[in-house]
Every structure is written in structure tokens, then in C-alpha cells.
C-alpha positions as CSV (number, residue, x, y, z in Angstrom):
1,M,-25.9,4.8,-27.9
2,L,-28.0,1.5,-27.7
3,P,-28.5,-1.4,-25.3
4,Q,-27.2,-4.8,-26.4
5,S,-30.6,-6.3,-26.7
6,R,-31.5,-4.0,-29.7
7,P,-30.4,-4.8,-33.3
8,V,-27.0,-2.9,-34.0
9,K,-24.2,-3.2,-36.6
10,S,-21.5,-5.7,-36.0
11,K,-17.9,-5.3,-37.2
12,N,-17.7,-8.8,-38.0
13,P,-20.1,-11.4,-39.8
14,C,-21.8,-13.8,-37.5
15,S,-20.6,-17.2,-36.7
16,V,-23.7,-18.9,-38.4
17,C,-23.1,-17.2,-41.7
18,T,-19.2,-17.8,-41.5
19,R,-20.2,-21.5,-40.9
20,R,-22.7,-21.6,-43.7
21,K,-19.9,-19.6,-45.9
22,V,-22.6,-17.0,-46.8
23,K,-22.5,-13.2,-47.1
24,C,-23.8,-11.8,-43.8
25,D,-25.2,-8.1,-43.5
26,R,-23.9,-7.9,-40.1
27,L,-27.0,-6.8,-38.5
28,V,-27.8,-8.3,-35.1
29,P,-29.6,-10.4,-35.7
30,C,-28.6,-10.5,-39.6
31,S,-31.2,-11.0,-42.2
32,N,-30.1,-14.5,-43.0
33,C,-30.5,-15.9,-39.3
34,V,-34.0,-14.0,-39.4
35,K,-35.2,-15.8,-42.4
36,R,-33.9,-19.2,-41.1
37,G,-35.3,-18.7,-37.6
38,E,-31.8,-18.6,-35.9
39,E,-31.8,-15.2,-34.2
40,V,-30.9,-16.6,-31.0
41,H,-27.9,-18.3,-32.3
42,C,-26.9,-15.1,-34.3
43,I,-27.3,-12.7,-31.2
44,A,-25.5,-15.3,-28.8
45,S,-22.6,-15.2,-31.4
46,Y,-22.2,-11.4,-31.0
47,R,-22.6,-11.4,-27.5
48,T,-19.7,-13.8,-27.2
49,K,-17.7,-11.5,-29.6
50,L,-18.6,-8.6,-27.0
51,D,-17.7,-10.5,-23.7
52,K,-15.0,-12.6,-24.8
53,A,-15.3,-14.0,-21.4
54,G,-12.2,-16.2,-21.0
55,D,-10.2,-14.6,-23.7
56,I,-7.0,-13.0,-22.5
57,L,-6.8,-11.2,-25.9
58,S,-9.6,-9.2,-25.0
59,E,-10.1,-6.1,-27.2
60,S,-10.3,-3.6,-24.1
61,K,-7.7,-5.5,-22.1
62,Q,-4.8,-2.9,-22.8
63,E,-7.0,0.1,-22.0
64,F,-8.2,-1.3,-18.8
65,L,-4.7,-2.4,-17.7
66,T,-3.2,1.3,-18.3
67,T,-6.1,2.8,-16.7
68,W,-5.9,0.5,-13.7
69,Q,-2.2,1.4,-13.4
70,A,-3.1,5.4,-12.7
71,Y,-6.4,4.4,-10.9
72,D,-4.5,2.2,-8.4
73,Y,-1.8,4.9,-7.8
74,W,-4.1,7.9,-7.6
75,V,-7.5,6.3,-6.1
76,F,-5.8,3.8,-3.5
77,E,-2.3,4.8,-2.7
78,I,-2.9,8.5,-2.6
79,G,-6.8,8.6,-1.9
80,V,-6.9,5.8,0.8
81,F,-3.4,5.4,2.1
82,Q,-2.2,9.0,2.1
83,N,-5.4,10.7,2.6
84,D,-5.6,12.8,5.7
85,A,-9.3,13.4,5.3
86,L,-9.8,9.7,6.4
87,S,-8.2,10.2,9.6
88,K,-9.7,12.1,12.6
89,K,-10.0,15.7,11.8
90,H,-8.6,17.5,15.1
91,T,-10.2,20.2,16.9
92,V,-8.8,22.3,19.9
93,D,-10.7,19.7,22.1
94,D,-9.3,16.7,20.2
95,W,-5.7,18.2,21.0
96,C,-6.4,18.6,24.7
97,F,-7.9,15.0,24.7
98,D,-4.7,13.9,23.2
99,E,-2.3,15.4,25.7
100,K,-4.9,13.9,28.3
101,E,-4.5,10.4,26.7
102,S,-1.0,10.6,26.6
103,N,-0.5,11.4,30.2
104,Y,-3.1,8.8,30.9
105,W,-1.3,5.8,29.4
106,R,2.0,7.1,30.7
107,D,0.5,7.0,34.3
108,E,-1.3,3.7,33.7
109,L,1.5,1.7,32.4
110,D,3.0,-0.3,34.9
111,M,6.7,-1.8,35.2
112,D,5.6,-5.5,34.7
113,T,3.4,-4.8,31.6
114,S,5.9,-2.6,30.1
115,F,8.5,-5.5,30.3
116,K,6.3,-8.0,29.1
117,L,5.5,-5.7,26.0
118,L,9.4,-5.5,25.5
119,D,9.6,-9.2,25.7
120,F,7.1,-9.7,22.9
121,A,8.8,-7.3,20.8
122,I,12.0,-9.0,20.8
123,E,10.9,-12.4,20.7
124,N,8.4,-12.0,17.8
125,L,9.0,-8.6,16.1
126,G,12.6,-8.3,15.6
127,S,12.6,-7.9,11.9
128,L,10.7,-4.6,12.5
129,F,13.0,-2.7,14.8
130,F,16.2,-4.8,15.3
131,G,18.1,-2.7,12.9
132,C,16.8,0.6,14.4
133,V,18.9,0.3,17.7
134,S,22.4,-0.4,18.5
135,D,22.1,-3.2,20.9
136,V,18.8,-5.1,21.7
137,G,20.2,-5.9,25.3
138,E,20.5,-2.6,26.3
139,L,16.8,-1.9,25.8
140,Y,16.3,-3.7,28.9
141,F,18.8,-1.5,30.9
142,K,17.0,1.7,29.2
143,L,13.6,0.5,30.6
144,E,15.0,0.2,34.2
145,E,16.0,3.7,33.9
146,Y,13.0,4.7,32.7
147,W,11.3,3.5,35.8
148,A,14.0,4.7,38.0
149,R,13.6,8.4,36.2
150,L,10.0,8.5,37.0
151,N,10.6,9.3,40.4
152,D,13.1,12.2,39.6
153,E,11.3,14.5,37.8
154,Q,14.5,16.7,36.9
155,V,16.2,13.5,35.3
156,A,13.2,12.3,33.4
157,L,13.2,15.8,31.8
158,T,16.3,15.8,30.2
159,T,17.2,15.3,26.6
160,D,18.7,11.9,26.8
161,G,15.9,10.7,29.1
162,L,13.2,11.7,26.9
163,F,14.8,10.6,23.7
164,S,15.1,7.0,25.2
165,S,11.5,7.3,26.4
166,A,10.4,7.8,22.7
167,I,12.3,4.8,21.7
168,L,10.7,2.7,24.4
169,W,7.2,3.8,23.7
170,S,7.6,3.3,19.9
171,I,8.4,-0.4,20.9
172,F,5.6,-0.7,23.1
173,T,3.3,0.8,20.6
174,L,4.8,-1.9,18.2
175,S,3.8,-4.6,20.7
176,I,0.3,-3.4,21.0
177,F,-0.5,-3.5,17.4
178,Y,0.8,-6.9,16.7
179,M,0.0,-8.8,19.9
180,P,-2.7,-11.4,19.6
181,L,-5.8,-10.2,21.5
182,E,-5.6,-13.3,23.7
183,L,-1.9,-12.1,25.0
184,L,-3.2,-8.5,25.2
185,E,-6.2,-9.4,27.5
186,K,-3.5,-11.1,29.8
187,L,-1.8,-7.9,30.2
188,L,-4.2,-5.3,30.0
189,P,-8.0,-5.7,31.2
190,P,-10.1,-4.1,28.5
191,E,-11.9,-2.0,31.2
192,R,-8.5,0.0,31.8
193,V,-8.8,0.9,28.2
194,S,-12.4,1.4,27.6
195,R,-12.5,3.8,30.8
196,L,-10.8,6.4,28.5
197,Y,-12.5,6.0,25.2
198,Y,-16.1,4.9,26.0
199,S,-18.9,5.8,28.4
200,S,-19.4,2.1,29.3
201,L,-16.6,-0.4,30.4
202,E,-15.9,-3.1,27.9
203,Q,-15.6,-6.6,29.3
204,A,-13.7,-8.3,26.3
205,W,-10.9,-7.1,23.8
206,T,-12.2,-6.0,20.3
207,D,-10.1,-5.0,17.4
208,Q,-11.5,-1.5,17.8
209,L,-10.3,-1.3,21.4
210,R,-6.9,-2.4,20.4
211,I,-7.0,0.1,17.7
212,D,-8.0,2.9,20.3
213,L,-5.3,1.7,22.4
214,F,-2.9,1.7,19.6
215,K,-3.6,5.3,18.9
216,G,-3.1,6.3,22.6
217,F,0.2,4.7,22.6
218,Y,1.7,6.3,19.4
219,R,0.4,9.5,20.6
220,T,2.3,9.2,23.8
221,T,5.2,8.4,21.7
222,V,5.0,11.3,19.6
223,G,4.4,13.5,22.8
224,Q,7.7,12.2,24.2
225,L,9.4,13.6,20.9
226,K,7.5,17.1,21.4
227,K,8.7,17.2,24.9
228,V,12.4,16.8,24.0
229,D,11.8,19.4,21.3
230,F,13.1,17.2,18.5
231,L,13.3,20.0,16.0
232,K,15.6,21.8,18.1
233,N,17.7,18.9,19.4
234,P,19.0,16.8,16.4
235,G,19.3,13.5,17.8
236,V,19.4,10.5,15.9
237,E,16.8,8.9,18.3
238,T,14.2,10.9,16.1
239,I,15.1,8.7,13.3
240,Q,15.0,5.6,15.4
241,T,11.7,6.4,17.0
242,Y,10.1,7.1,13.6
243,L,11.3,4.0,12.0
244,I,9.8,1.8,14.4
245,L,6.4,3.7,14.4
246,A,6.6,3.4,10.6
247,A,6.2,-0.3,10.9
248,T,2.7,0.0,11.9
249,P,-0.2,1.9,10.3
250,F,0.8,5.1,12.1
251,P,1.9,6.9,8.6
252,A,-1.5,6.0,7.0
253,F,-3.5,7.1,10.2
254,E,-1.5,10.2,10.5
255,P,-0.3,11.1,7.1
256,S,0.6,14.9,7.4
257,L,2.3,14.3,10.8
258,A,4.2,11.0,9.6
259,N,5.5,13.0,6.6
260,S,6.7,16.0,8.7
261,L,8.5,13.6,11.1
262,L,10.0,11.8,8.0
263,T,10.9,14.9,6.5
264,Q,12.7,15.9,9.7
265,C,14.5,12.5,9.8
266,L,15.8,13.0,6.0
267,H,17.2,16.3,7.3
268,L,18.9,14.5,10.2
269,A,20.0,11.6,7.9
270,K,21.9,14.3,6.2
271,Y,23.3,15.9,9.2
272,W,24.5,12.9,10.7
273,R,25.8,11.4,7.3
274,L,24.3,8.3,7.6
275,D,25.1,7.3,4.0
276,Q,28.5,7.6,4.8
277,F,29.1,3.9,6.2
278,R,31.8,2.6,3.8
279,P,34.3,0.8,6.2
280,L,37.9,1.9,5.9
281,V,41.0,0.3,7.1
282,T,41.7,3.2,9.5
283,D,38.5,2.8,11.4
284,T,38.7,1.8,15.0
285,P,36.3,-1.1,16.5
286,D,33.8,1.5,17.6
287,L,33.7,3.5,14.7
288,R,32.9,0.3,12.6
289,L,30.1,-0.7,14.7
290,T,28.8,2.7,14.4
291,K,28.9,2.7,10.7
292,V,27.1,-0.7,10.7
293,I,24.3,0.9,12.7
294,C,24.3,3.9,10.3
295,E,24.1,1.6,7.3
296,K,20.7,-0.2,8.6
297,L,19.3,3.0,9.6
298,W,19.9,4.6,6.2
299,Y,18.5,1.6,4.3
300,R,15.3,1.3,6.4
301,L,14.9,5.2,6.1
302,C,15.2,4.8,2.2
303,V,12.7,2.0,2.3
304,Q,10.3,4.2,4.1
305,D,10.9,7.1,2.1
306,F,10.1,5.5,-0.9
307,W,6.9,3.7,0.5
308,Q,5.7,7.2,1.5
309,S,6.7,9.1,-1.6
310,G,4.0,10.9,-3.6
311,P,2.7,14.4,-4.2
312,N,1.9,14.7,-0.4
313,K,5.7,14.0,0.3
314,P,7.6,15.6,-2.6
315,L,10.8,15.7,-0.6
316,S,12.9,12.3,-0.5
317,I,16.3,10.9,-0.3
318,H,16.0,7.4,-1.7
319,E,17.1,8.8,-5.3
320,D,20.5,9.2,-3.6
321,N,20.7,5.3,-4.1
322,V,21.5,4.7,-7.7
323,S,19.2,2.1,-9.5
324,L,20.6,-1.4,-8.9
325,L,20.2,-1.9,-12.8
326,N,22.7,0.8,-13.5
327,H,25.4,-1.1,-11.5
328,A,27.3,-3.6,-13.6
329,A,29.0,-5.2,-10.9
330,Y,27.4,-3.4,-8.1
331,L,30.7,-2.0,-6.8
332,M,30.9,1.1,-8.9
333,D,32.1,4.7,-8.2
334,R,30.2,7.0,-5.8
335,P,32.0,9.7,-3.5
336,N,30.8,8.4,-0.1
337,V,29.4,5.1,-0.5
338,D,28.2,2.3,-2.8
339,V,24.9,1.6,-1.5
340,Y,24.9,-1.9,-3.1
341,Q,28.3,-3.1,-1.6
342,S,26.8,-4.8,1.7
343,E,25.2,-8.0,1.2
344,D,25.1,-9.5,4.5
345,T,22.5,-7.5,6.3
346,F,18.6,-7.8,6.3
347,E,18.3,-4.2,5.7
348,A,20.5,-4.1,2.5
349,L,18.5,-7.2,1.0
350,V,15.1,-5.4,1.7
351,W,16.3,-2.1,0.1
352,K,17.6,-4.1,-2.9
353,I,14.1,-5.7,-3.7
354,V,12.4,-2.5,-2.8
355,S,14.6,-0.6,-5.4
356,L,13.6,-3.1,-7.9
357,D,10.0,-2.3,-6.9
358,R,11.1,1.4,-7.5
359,D,12.5,0.7,-11.0
360,L,9.3,-0.8,-12.2
361,E,7.1,1.4,-10.3
362,K,7.7,4.5,-12.7
363,Y,6.5,2.5,-15.7
364,F,3.1,1.9,-13.8
365,I,2.7,5.7,-12.6
366,T,3.7,7.0,-16.2
367,G,2.0,4.2,-18.1
368,T,4.9,3.8,-20.3
369,K,6.4,0.6,-21.8
370,A,9.4,-1.0,-20.1
371,P,12.2,-1.9,-22.4
372,L,13.0,-5.6,-22.6
373,K,16.5,-5.1,-21.5
374,T,15.0,-3.6,-18.2
375,I,12.8,-6.6,-17.8
376,D,15.7,-9.0,-18.4
377,A,17.8,-7.2,-15.9
378,V,15.1,-7.2,-13.1
379,Q,14.3,-10.7,-13.7
380,R,18.2,-11.7,-13.3
381,Q,18.1,-9.7,-10.0
382,I,14.8,-11.4,-9.0
383,D,16.7,-14.8,-9.6
384,I,19.6,-13.7,-7.2
385,F,17.3,-12.5,-4.4
386,S,15.3,-15.7,-4.7
387,Q,18.3,-17.8,-3.9
388,K,19.3,-15.5,-1.1
389,V,15.6,-15.4,0.6
390,S,15.2,-19.3,0.1
391,S,18.7,-19.9,2.0
392,T,17.3,-18.1,4.9
393,D,17.0,-20.7,7.8
394,A,13.2,-19.8,9.0
395,Q,13.6,-22.5,11.8
396,A,16.4,-20.7,13.3
397,S,14.5,-18.2,15.4
398,T,11.1,-16.2,15.0
399,T,13.0,-13.3,13.7
400,A,14.4,-15.3,10.7
401,K,10.9,-16.6,10.2
402,C,10.0,-13.1,10.0
403,D,12.8,-12.0,7.7
404,K,11.9,-14.6,5.2
405,F,8.1,-14.0,5.1
406,L,8.7,-10.2,4.7
407,A,11.6,-10.5,2.2
408,G,9.8,-13.1,0.3
409,F,6.7,-11.3,0.2
410,L,8.2,-8.0,-1.2
411,L,10.2,-9.9,-3.8
412,N,7.1,-11.9,-5.0
413,L,5.4,-8.4,-5.5
414,V,8.2,-7.4,-7.7
415,S,7.6,-10.5,-9.6
416,W,4.1,-9.8,-10.0
417,K,4.7,-6.3,-11.1
418,L,7.3,-7.5,-13.8
419,S,4.7,-10.2,-15.0
420,N,2.2,-7.3,-15.3
421,L,4.5,-5.4,-17.7
422,I,5.0,-8.6,-19.7
423,F,1.4,-9.3,-19.8
424,M,0.4,-5.7,-20.9
425,Y,3.3,-5.1,-23.6
426,Y,5.0,-8.4,-24.5
427,D,3.8,-12.1,-24.1
428,Q,0.0,-12.0,-23.2
429,R,-0.3,-15.9,-22.6
430,T,3.0,-16.1,-20.6
431,G,2.2,-12.9,-18.7
432,V,-1.3,-13.8,-17.7
433,A,0.3,-17.3,-16.3
434,R,2.8,-15.6,-14.6
435,L,0.4,-12.9,-13.0
436,N,-2.0,-15.5,-11.7
437,H,0.9,-17.7,-10.3
438,Y,2.3,-14.8,-8.2
439,T,-0.9,-13.7,-7.1
440,T,-1.4,-17.3,-5.9
441,V,1.9,-17.4,-4.2
442,L,1.3,-14.3,-2.3
443,V,-2.1,-15.5,-1.2
444,A,-0.3,-18.7,-0.1
445,Q,2.2,-16.7,2.0
446,V,-0.6,-15.0,3.7
447,L,-2.5,-18.0,4.7
448,Q,0.8,-19.9,5.6
449,N,1.3,-17.3,8.3
450,I,-2.1,-18.2,9.6
451,K,-1.6,-21.8,9.4
452,N,1.8,-21.4,11.1
453,K,0.1,-19.3,14.1
454,V,2.1,-16.2,13.1
455,D,-1.0,-14.6,11.6
456,F,0.2,-11.2,13.4
457,Y,2.9,-10.9,10.6
458,N,-0.2,-10.1,8.1
459,R,-0.7,-7.3,10.1
460,M,2.3,-5.4,8.5
461,P,0.8,-2.3,6.7
462,V,2.8,-3.2,3.5
463,V,0.6,-6.5,3.2
464,L,-2.7,-4.9,3.4
465,R,-1.6,-2.6,0.6
466,I,0.0,-5.3,-1.6
467,I,-3.3,-7.5,-0.9
468,T,-5.2,-4.4,-1.9
469,K,-3.4,-3.6,-5.1
470,L,-4.0,-7.3,-6.1
471,L,-7.5,-7.1,-5.3
472,T,-8.0,-3.9,-7.3
473,F,-6.4,-5.5,-10.2
474,H,-8.0,-8.7,-10.3
475,T,-11.6,-7.0,-9.7
476,L,-11.1,-4.5,-12.5
477,C,-10.1,-7.4,-14.9
478,N,-13.3,-9.3,-13.7
479,I,-15.3,-6.2,-15.7
480,Y,-14.1,-8.0,-19.0
481,D,-12.6,-11.3,-17.9
482,D,-15.0,-13.9,-16.8
483,S,-12.5,-16.5,-16.8
484,A,-12.8,-19.2,-13.8
485,T,-9.1,-18.4,-12.6
486,N,-9.4,-14.7,-12.4
487,E,-12.9,-15.0,-10.5
488,Q,-11.3,-17.5,-8.0
489,L,-8.2,-15.2,-7.4
490,A,-10.6,-12.3,-6.8
491,F,-12.7,-14.1,-4.5
492,D,-9.6,-15.4,-2.7
493,L,-8.2,-12.1,-2.3
494,S,-11.4,-10.7,-1.1
495,E,-11.6,-13.2,1.6
496,I,-8.1,-12.3,2.6
497,F,-8.9,-8.6,2.6
498,T,-11.9,-9.1,4.7
499,G,-9.6,-11.0,7.3
500,L,-7.3,-7.7,7.3
501,E,-10.3,-5.5,8.5
502,E,-8.9,-5.7,11.7
503,V,-5.9,-4.0,11.1
504,S,-7.6,-0.7,10.5
505,S,-11.5,0.0,9.7
506,S,-10.5,3.6,8.8
507,L,-8.5,2.2,5.9
508,T,-10.3,-0.9,4.8
509,I,-13.7,0.3,5.0
510,P,-13.2,3.3,2.3
511,A,-11.0,0.7,0.1
512,S,-13.9,-2.1,0.3
513,R,-16.3,0.6,-0.7
514,L,-14.1,1.5,-3.7
515,I,-13.9,-2.2,-4.6
516,D,-17.6,-2.7,-4.4
517,R,-17.9,0.5,-6.5
518,M,-15.6,-1.1,-9.2
519,R,-17.6,-4.6,-9.1
520,N,-20.6,-2.5,-10.2
521,L,-19.0,-1.1,-13.3
522,K,-19.3,-4.5,-14.8
523,T,-23.0,-4.1,-15.3
524,I,-22.4,-0.8,-17.2
525,W,-19.7,-2.5,-19.2
526,R,-21.8,-5.7,-20.1
527,N,-25.0,-3.6,-21.0
528,V,-24.0,-0.4,-22.8
529,R,-22.5,0.0,-26.0
530,V,-21.4,3.2,-28.0
531,V,-22.3,2.3,-31.2
532,D,-21.0,5.5,-33.0
533,S,-17.5,5.3,-31.9
534,E,-14.4,2.9,-32.7
535,D,-12.6,4.3,-29.8
536,P,-12.5,1.6,-27.1
537,L,-12.0,4.4,-24.4
538,N,-15.2,6.3,-25.4
539,H,-17.2,4.4,-23.0
540,P,-19.0,5.5,-19.6
541,V,-16.9,3.0,-17.7
542,F,-13.6,4.3,-18.8
543,K,-15.1,7.9,-18.2
544,I,-15.9,7.0,-14.7
545,L,-12.3,5.6,-14.0
546,Q,-10.9,8.5,-15.8
547,N,-13.2,11.2,-13.6
548,D,-12.0,9.6,-10.4
549,I,-8.1,9.5,-11.4
550,A,-8.8,13.5,-12.3
551,L,-10.4,14.1,-9.0
552,L,-7.4,12.9,-7.2
553,R,-4.7,14.2,-9.5
554,N,-6.1,17.8,-9.7
555,S,-6.7,17.8,-5.9
556,C,-2.9,17.6,-5.4
557,A,-1.9,19.3,-8.5
558,K,-4.1,22.2,-7.8
559,R,-3.3,22.5,-3.9
560,L,-2.8,25.9,-3.0
561,P,-2.9,27.9,0.5
562,A,-6.7,28.8,1.7
563,F,-5.9,32.5,1.3
564,S,-5.4,32.3,-2.3
565,V,-8.4,29.8,-3.3
566,N,-12.2,30.8,-3.0
567,P,-13.3,28.0,-1.1
568,H,-17.1,28.2,-2.6
569,S,-15.8,27.5,-5.9
570,K,-16.1,23.9,-7.2
571,D,-15.3,22.9,-10.4
572,K,-16.7,19.5,-12.0
573,L,-13.4,17.6,-12.6
574,I,-13.8,15.7,-15.9
575,N,-10.8,14.0,-17.6
576,G,-10.9,13.5,-21.4
577,M,-13.5,14.8,-23.7
578,E,-15.8,17.7,-22.8
579,Q,-19.2,16.9,-21.7
580,G,-20.5,18.6,-24.9
581,E,-18.9,16.1,-27.3
582,Q,-20.7,13.1,-25.7
583,S,-24.5,12.3,-26.1
584,R,-27.1,13.0,-23.2
585,E,-27.5,9.2,-22.7
586,F,-23.8,8.8,-22.3
587,M,-23.5,11.5,-19.5
588,Q,-26.5,10.4,-17.9
589,I,-25.0,7.1,-17.2
590,V,-21.9,8.6,-15.9
591,A,-23.7,11.1,-13.7
592,D,-26.1,8.6,-12.4
593,F,-23.1,6.2,-11.2
594,E,-21.3,8.8,-9.5
595,E,-24.4,10.0,-7.8
596,S,-25.1,6.5,-6.5
597,Y,-21.3,5.8,-5.4
598,P,-19.8,9.4,-5.0
599,L,-16.1,9.1,-4.8
600,E,-15.6,12.3,-2.8
601,K,-18.0,11.1,-0.1
602,I,-16.2,7.6,0.2
603,L,-12.8,9.4,0.4
604,S,-14.1,12.2,2.7
605,L,-12.9,14.6,0.2
606,S,-16.0,16.8,0.5
607,G,-17.3,18.6,3.8
């Protein structure tokens, strides 16, 4: 292994000899240039060929992008957004505090504040929970009944009363997370919150104080489900409560608890046959309304089920929905229901968009090439759904504005992923132009929310995950691509990511450290070349990335109960070639980097 500044053998003649039409011995600098005193131009020619700064046809492009697909899935999706180790490790005292915290907020919340929280949710967050409840107007009656029950302990402890309380508290939790701090300050003095969490009373609201309050509210919500013994009582309210909580970072804060709740919801969905919502001529009006609600719950549950899918949640139901690409005319045969029959609900539209994401995601996870017919079919559906989203009247209501943003944001992600596959496997120039275009569009949507003073839409968990995905992609591309466009997009995404840190520091801090870690790989890529190998993957940068992927993959694949594993045995996870096949300098570079930026520590995987 030699640094770039030392003479090495180039694969191609230098540009100076090529221009002079003389034979080049391909040394760097070559003998001809040394004799003519043009060493600087010769070395510059070699560096240009190595760097290929703005060239989208970079020699290692394919390898970087293929590695990114696996890296994004295992290190960021699994390592950050589905990592229990990043959340608080509960002890016996912590669980006691949770119970105290739950009772505290149940007692501290007054009637006037509860109605204002419900008002904010209904006026601004309808897209996130309207499909989960039968009648929005009934929520006010349920809230009145809630306060009436508090004075009658026997009534308050009934199954129906506790289920109703769980739904209401999930909506309160939704409002607490999305409400602007200036509005939150009018509802709850900060000292009332800091009294429980801090030794000193806070005089002003902060993002961290809001997160603490949010955690207290979702724990109170889950506490209501525990009291109703939701595992014993198969109430559909459990599904409703969970889906509302899932519109917040609750699944990322408590991955194991969220997966357990979701698994119970999957069982209840089958128990109540939510997927059998096909309307029949013989249906009574009440039954038709019930089926409409079941349809909305089913679609929302499938969306959340897909978003939480992975090695930490191997059970799922979203596969029951056949791929949209397999339906020639949508209305095909299925015993119970054709999931693509309905076209008039927001929930159906969102699922169809997410299903396209699912169709493309499998190619990213497996690193396989998508057939052209699949790409063409997805593009046709994107065109259809783009018309549906653009026809939404965002001025009709705040809910319609939220609908349009969420559906459009998800659809643009699908377009971005499709462009990524085109870029990798087919038309590189068209693909990179499309990629940059859709990255710009997604960035513009986030900025437009800020301009329209509805920036709380940017707090949706899916926004943070998508922005993180785009940022990791353009950051990794920046290792081999110094084009001004890619650099500007990476900068814009970094600025937006920084603005999203208020969503949750427990998620953004490790993600930010991982991104900084990726940026530092650029120095190694620029300054180190392996001269005894023609394989572009035989480089310390790829070795580091592969080791990271292997660490997360093996932590899931080799998961066993504690009683069958020796906790004192730790194997060094190295993907690819064995250490003995690499030079000492090669492995020293890898070891030094991993010691300087330990992935296990960033993701809290080691004790």
C-alpha cells in the first residue's frame, strides 16, 4: 500500500504523453515528464483520474452505492431507528418512577388543558389520527365522560372506561409532541413539568423539556392499556391507541415495547377480521360504516407494520396485501377483499404509495437489480398518484394541507428510490439528474412547511427517517464525488437535519455522529490506494463499511437467549476477506479508524 504522493504504476498513460503522442511508461511521474520537467502536470493528471471529482461515471460508483444500500438499512434503519440500546435502560427503580410519572400526569392534567389539547389535535393533526376513530365529534363526549368518571372510581375502572381513556391520552400525547412551544407554554407552565424531572424549576420551555413531557404522556397512555389488561381483553381500541401513538417517535423510543404492542394489534386485526371490509349489497347502513372504519384501520396498520418491519419484528401482516404491480386492473380475485379497490380514502392512497416503496425496498435490501418492467410499472403508478396528490385542495382545511404534504412527501421518496435504481443499473446521467431533482423537491417540501408556519409537520417521524436516508446517501457519494451539486445537496440536507434535532436528541445525536464518521472516510479514500489489487472493493474504506454492516447483521442473526450464550466471549466481526489476507498497513488503517470512531459505542451496543 502506497500513499498517492509516492511514484506508483498507473493503469493508463498520463495526459501529457497522450497529448504529445509518445509512449508512456505509466510511472507516476513518468520518465518522459521527469526528463521534460513536467512532473507536476503528470502527477496532476494521475490525481484527476483517481479523483474523477465531478464524473458520475466514477470507477467505484457502483460499489459505493451497493454498499450504501446495505449500510443505510443495517446501520441507520436498524442501528438507530430500531435500537433498544439507544433508549433508556430500565431498572426496577425506573419502572417505579414510570408508574409515579403516569399517576402524576393523570392527576396534573386539568379539564381545560385537556380540551385545548384535543382542540389542537383536531384542528391541526387530523391526518395523523382521523382514520383511527369512528367519529371525531364523539371525542368531546368521551372527554366529558372521562372527567365525570374521575369522581367515580368504580366507573373509571371499567374496561370501556379505560379503553376510552387510552385513546384520549394517545391524542393528548400527539398534541404534546407536535404543538409549538409557544402554544405549549400557554397551556402548561414549564415549572409544572420540571418539578417532576429536574431538581431545579425551569422557567422556560425547551425541546428537551417537551420530550420529557411527551414521554410522560405516552407512558400514561400505555399505563391505561396495562390497567385494562389489553392482552386479556381483545378490544379494537388497542389498535386505535397504538396507531395514534405510532404517529410520534414512540416506536423509535421504545422499539421492543412498540413491537410487542404492534404484534398484539396484528393479532387483533385478524381476530376482528379488519381485512374483510368489502361492501356488499346486503350490508345494513351501520355495517357499511363499520366496514369503512375497518378499512381505514387496516391500511394504517399495514403502513405502520411495514415501517417497523425488520429483524427485530419478524411477524407482519402487510404481505397479505398483494403488490399493486401484480394487479392488471386492480380489481382481481382475492377471497376476502381486494385491497386496491378503494380509491376514495386518504388511508388507501397512503398505503398504495407505501406499497410502491415496499416493491422497491426489496431491491435495496438484497442489492439486486430491478427489472425494467418493474421500473416502468412503478413509474406509471407514480404518475397516477401524482395526479391524485396534486388534485388535493390544500386550501380546504389544515387537514387537507397535511394530507397533501404527507402523501406528496412519501410519493417523492418513491420517485427518489426509483431514480436511485435507474442511476445504479441503467441510465447513469438521467438517473443522477433525477436523483438530484427529487432530493431538491423533498428539501423544498420541508422548507415550504417552515415558510407556511406549519413546521410542526416536519416533526413527523417519517420526515426524520427520509431526510437521514438522503443525507447518508449524498454524504457517502461525497467521498468519491466532489461535484458542486452533490456538495450543495449534502449541505442543504445537513442544515435540515440539524433543524430536526429537536424531534429527539436520542435519535439525531447517534445519527449525526454516524454521518460525521462517514465524512471522515473521505480522507482515507483520497489518500490511500491499494496498489497490489485490481478489486475496487479491496480498500480500507469498503472494509470499514463492510465491518459496520456485519456488526449489525450479526447482532441480529446470532441473537440467542442469554442462558445459551457466553457473555464474556466477543468475536471481532469482519466481513469479507480474512485479516491474514490483508497487509499490516491495510488492517492498521482500518483498526485505527474503528478505534477513533467506535461504532459499538455510538450505537450503545457495548456495555
